[in-house]
C-alpha positions as CSV (number, residue, x, y, z in Angstrom):
1,X,20.6,-64.2,39.0
2,X,22.1,-67.3,40.6
3,X,18.9,-67.8,42.7
4,X,16.6,-67.3,39.6
5,X,18.7,-69.8,37.6
6,X,18.5,-72.3,40.5
7,X,14.7,-71.9,40.8
8,X,14.3,-72.4,37.0
9,X,16.4,-75.6,37.3
10,X,14.2,-76.7,40.2
11,X,11.0,-76.2,38.2
12,X,12.6,-77.9,35.1
13,X,13.3,-80.9,37.3
14,X,9.8,-80.7,38.9
15,X,8.0,-81.1,35.5
16,X,10.8,-83.1,33.8
17,X,10.8,-80.6,30.9
18,X,13.0,-82.8,28.7
19,X,10.2,-85.2,28.5
20,X,8.3,-82.8,26.2
21,X,10.0,-84.7,23.5
22,X,7.2,-87.3,23.7
23,X,4.3,-85.0,22.8
24,X,5.8,-82.3,20.6
25,X,6.6,-84.4,17.6
26,X,3.1,-85.8,17.3
27,X,1.5,-82.4,17.6
28,X,3.6,-81.2,14.6
29,X,3.1,-84.4,12.7
30,X,-0.7,-83.7,12.8
31,X,-0.1,-80.1,11.8
32,X,2.1,-81.0,8.9
33,X,-0.3,-83.6,7.5
34,X,-3.3,-81.3,7.9
35,X,-1.4,-78.5,6.3
36,X,-0.6,-80.6,3.3
37,X,-4.2,-81.6,2.9
38,X,-5.5,-78.0,3.2
39,X,-2.7,-75.9,1.7
40,X,-0.6,-78.4,-0.3
41,X,2.4,-77.4,1.8
42,X,3.8,-78.8,5.0
43,X,4.6,-75.3,6.3
44,X,1.7,-73.9,8.3
45,X,3.2,-70.6,9.1
46,X,5.3,-69.1,11.9
47,X,2.3,-67.9,14.0
48,X,0.8,-71.4,14.3
49,X,4.3,-72.9,14.9
50,X,4.9,-70.6,17.9
51,X,1.3,-71.1,19.2
52,X,1.7,-74.8,18.8
53,X,4.9,-74.8,20.9
54,X,3.3,-72.7,23.6
55,X,0.2,-74.8,23.7
56,X,2.1,-78.0,24.1
57,X,4.5,-76.6,26.7
58,X,1.8,-75.0,28.9
59,X,-0.5,-78.0,28.7
60,X,2.4,-80.3,29.7
61,X,3.6,-78.0,32.4
62,X,0.0,-77.8,33.8
63,X,-0.3,-81.6,33.8
64,X,3.0,-82.3,35.4
65,X,2.8,-79.5,37.9
66,X,-0.7,-80.7,39.0
67,X,0.5,-84.2,39.3
68,X,3.5,-83.2,41.4
69,X,1.3,-81.1,43.6
70,X,-1.2,-83.9,44.2
71,X,1.5,-86.5,44.7
72,X,3.5,-84.7,47.4
73,X,2.5,-87.3,50.0
74,X,3.0,-90.3,47.8
75,X,6.4,-89.1,46.4
76,X,7.7,-88.6,50.0
77,X,7.1,-92.3,50.8
78,X,8.7,-93.7,47.6
79,X,12.5,-94.0,47.7
80,X,12.7,-93.4,43.9
81,X,10.9,-90.0,44.2
82,X,11.6,-88.7,47.7
83,X,14.3,-86.3,46.4
84,X,12.0,-84.5,44.0
85,X,11.6,-80.8,44.3
86,X,8.0,-81.1,45.3
87,X,9.0,-83.2,48.3
88,X,12.4,-81.8,49.5
89,X,11.1,-78.2,49.7
90,X,12.9,-76.7,46.8
91,X,9.5,-75.9,45.3
92,X,6.8,-75.0,47.8
93,X,3.2,-76.0,47.5
94,X,2.2,-72.3,46.9
95,X,4.8,-72.0,44.2
96,X,3.4,-75.1,42.5
97,X,-0.1,-73.8,42.7
98,X,1.0,-70.6,41.1
99,X,2.8,-72.5,38.4
100,X,-0.3,-74.7,37.7
101,X,-2.6,-71.6,37.5
102,X,-0.2,-69.7,35.2
103,X,0.2,-72.6,32.8
104,X,-3.5,-73.4,32.7
105,X,-4.4,-69.8,31.9
106,X,-1.5,-69.7,29.4
107,X,-2.9,-72.7,27.6
108,X,-6.4,-71.3,27.5
109,X,-5.2,-67.9,26.1
110,X,-3.0,-69.6,23.5
111,X,-6.0,-71.8,22.4
112,X,-8.1,-68.7,22.1
113,X,-5.6,-67.2,19.6
114,X,-5.4,-70.4,17.6
115,X,-9.2,-70.7,16.8
116,X,-12.6,-71.0,18.3
117,X,-12.7,-74.8,18.5
118,X,-9.3,-74.9,20.1
119,X,-10.5,-72.5,22.7
120,X,-13.6,-74.5,23.5
121,X,-11.6,-77.7,23.7
122,X,-9.0,-76.2,26.0
123,X,-11.3,-76.6,29.1
124,X,-12.1,-80.4,28.8
125,X,-8.4,-81.0,27.8
126,X,-7.2,-79.4,31.0
127,X,-9.8,-81.6,32.9
128,X,-8.4,-84.8,31.3
129,X,-4.8,-83.8,32.0
130,X,-5.6,-83.2,35.7
131,X,-7.7,-86.5,36.0
132,X,-4.6,-88.7,35.8
133,X,-3.5,-87.6,39.3
134,X,-6.7,-88.9,40.7
135,X,-7.2,-92.1,38.7
136,X,-4.2,-93.9,40.1
137,X,-5.7,-93.6,43.6
138,X,-8.7,-95.8,42.7
139,X,-8.1,-97.5,39.3
140,X,-5.4,-99.2,37.4
141,X,-6.7,-97.7,34.2
142,X,-4.6,-94.7,35.1
143,X,-2.1,-95.8,32.5
144,X,-4.7,-95.4,29.9
145,X,-5.6,-91.9,31.2
146,X,-2.0,-90.9,30.8
147,X,-2.0,-92.3,27.3
148,X,-5.2,-90.3,26.5
149,X,-3.6,-87.2,27.9
150,X,-0.6,-87.4,25.4
151,X,-2.8,-88.9,22.7
152,X,-4.7,-85.6,22.6
153,X,-1.7,-84.0,21.0
154,X,-2.4,-85.0,17.4
155,X,-6.0,-84.0,17.6
156,X,-4.9,-80.6,19.0
157,X,-2.6,-80.3,16.0
158,X,-5.2,-80.9,13.4
159,X,-7.7,-78.7,15.2
160,X,-5.1,-75.8,15.0
161,X,-4.9,-76.1,11.2
162,X,-8.4,-77.1,10.1
163,X,-10.7,-76.4,13.1
164,X,-12.0,-80.0,12.6
165,X,-11.2,-83.4,13.8
166,X,-10.3,-85.9,11.1
167,X,-10.4,-89.7,11.0
168,X,-6.6,-90.0,10.5
169,X,-5.9,-87.7,13.5
170,X,-8.1,-89.9,15.7
171,X,-6.2,-93.0,14.5
172,X,-2.9,-91.3,15.1
173,X,-4.0,-90.2,18.6
174,X,-5.2,-93.8,19.5
175,X,-1.8,-95.0,18.5
176,X,-0.1,-92.4,20.7
177,X,-2.4,-93.4,23.6
178,X,-1.4,-97.1,23.4
179,X,2.3,-96.1,22.9
180,X,2.4,-94.0,26.0
181,X,0.3,-96.4,28.1
182,X,2.6,-99.2,26.9
183,X,5.8,-97.6,28.0
184,X,4.2,-96.2,31.2
185,X,3.5,-99.8,32.1
186,X,7.1,-100.7,31.8
187,X,8.2,-97.6,33.7
188,X,5.7,-98.5,36.5
189,X,7.5,-101.8,37.0
190,X,10.0,-99.9,39.2
191,X,7.2,-99.1,41.8
192,X,5.4,-102.5,42.1
193,X,6.2,-102.9,45.8
194,X,5.7,-99.2,46.7
195,X,2.3,-99.2,45.0
196,X,1.2,-102.3,46.9
197,X,2.4,-100.8,50.2
198,X,0.7,-97.5,49.6
199,X,-2.5,-99.0,48.2
200,X,-2.0,-97.3,44.8
201,X,-3.7,-98.8,41.8
202,X,-1.4,-99.8,38.9
203,X,-1.4,-102.7,36.4
204,X,2.0,-104.0,37.7
205,X,0.8,-104.0,41.4
206,X,-2.4,-105.8,40.4
207,X,-1.3,-108.2,37.7
208,X,2.5,-108.6,38.4
209,X,5.5,-108.0,36.3
210,X,5.1,-110.9,33.8
211,X,1.5,-110.0,32.9
212,X,2.3,-106.3,32.8
213,X,5.1,-106.9,30.2
214,X,2.7,-108.9,28.1
215,X,0.0,-106.2,28.3
216,X,2.6,-103.7,27.4
217,X,3.5,-105.7,24.2
218,X,-0.2,-105.9,23.3
219,X,-0.5,-102.1,23.7
220,X,2.5,-101.5,21.5
221,X,1.2,-103.9,18.9
222,X,-1.9,-101.7,18.9
223,X,0.3,-98.7,18.5
224,X,1.8,-100.0,15.3
225,X,-1.6,-101.1,14.0
226,X,-3.2,-97.7,14.5
227,X,-0.3,-95.8,13.2
228,X,-0.4,-98.0,10.1
229,X,-4.1,-97.1,9.8
230,X,-3.2,-93.4,10.2
231,X,-0.8,-93.7,7.3
232,X,-3.4,-95.4,5.1
233,X,-6.3,-93.0,5.9
234,X,-4.1,-89.9,5.4
235,X,-2.9,-91.1,2.0
236,X,0.7,-90.8,3.0
237,X,3.6,-92.2,1.1
238,X,6.6,-94.5,1.4
239,X,8.4,-92.6,4.2
240,X,5.3,-92.6,6.3
241,X,5.1,-96.4,6.0
242,X,8.8,-96.5,6.8
243,X,8.1,-94.5,10.0
244,X,5.7,-97.2,11.1
245,X,8.2,-99.9,10.4
246,X,11.0,-98.1,12.3
247,X,8.6,-97.5,15.2
248,X,7.8,-101.3,15.3
249,X,11.5,-102.1,15.4
250,X,12.2,-99.5,18.2
251,X,9.4,-100.7,20.3
252,X,10.6,-104.3,19.9
253,X,14.1,-103.2,20.9
254,X,12.6,-101.5,24.0
255,X,11.0,-104.7,25.2
256,X,14.1,-106.7,24.5
257,X,16.1,-104.3,26.7
258,X,13.7,-104.7,29.6
259,X,13.4,-108.4,29.2
260,X,17.1,-108.7,29.6
261,X,17.6,-106.3,32.4
262,X,15.1,-104.4,34.6
263,X,17.8,-101.8,35.2
264,X,17.4,-100.7,31.6
265,X,14.0,-99.3,32.3
266,X,15.1,-95.7,32.3
267,X,17.0,-96.2,29.0
268,X,14.0,-97.8,27.4
269,X,11.6,-95.2,28.8
270,X,13.4,-92.0,27.8
271,X,16.1,-92.8,25.1
272,X,14.1,-95.2,22.9
273,X,10.8,-93.5,23.2
274,X,12.3,-90.1,22.9
275,X,14.1,-91.0,19.6
276,X,11.0,-92.8,18.4
277,X,8.9,-89.6,18.3
278,X,11.7,-87.6,16.7
279,X,12.4,-90.2,14.0
280,X,8.7,-90.5,13.3
281,X,8.3,-86.8,12.9
282,X,11.3,-86.4,10.4
283,X,10.1,-89.4,8.3
284,X,6.6,-87.8,8.0
285,X,8.2,-84.5,7.2
286,X,10.3,-86.0,4.4
287,X,7.2,-87.8,3.1
288,X,5.6,-84.5,2.4
289,X,8.3,-83.3,0.0
């Protein structure tokens, strides 16, 4: 039992399971808003709730597992990542491959039980999720690809409820894309020198720290703009507008933290952005009452 517990902890560290907090709120925001539109109620049923959780977890596990598998060589050369389970032998290459395959199949099976459109979309979604690991080897647009990967969450949420893709879900997704790409730029500031040394493509390594922080600010301005458009087009109420305002304040605080001290990057990356998604979710939920 002790060995099993240790292996679970190793896989949890491998895929940074706690970071699921970034995607889950926006899947359920989309499901709630779509359910209100279709059924007049925010509750979409226990079945879709369970399937939604499994879809989000398996998709993210696949993406992170694939990334860790592909980045074994890179992570071994980066002082910040050289102690990850994919590098130090705690999780072998064959174990990672098994983990990737199991989660990919799990995601496809879950999508099948949601509805036909979800099943058809599961294949291109997996392709997009995997593509991030390749992009950073030849293009600094990898940050956008990561944003798109998480930005698919709201579209997946509305497809689960309505088997269609609505305008407001696309606007919400674009906002998520800019949000994730913006904070990934800040997170990537830690690896400027390593990226240059290893020939990896990132906006910080190409444009430098100062321009990267400016681009991140622009991305987060776009985040607030598209989330405002989401609220308008979904005919949401006061608390939804409040969610946008609170998000703008939290994103501003994130930039203030990093402007003052680069050592605050981890706090800005996880704490601020983690709470942002949760607060946004609860304010949207309150708005439906």
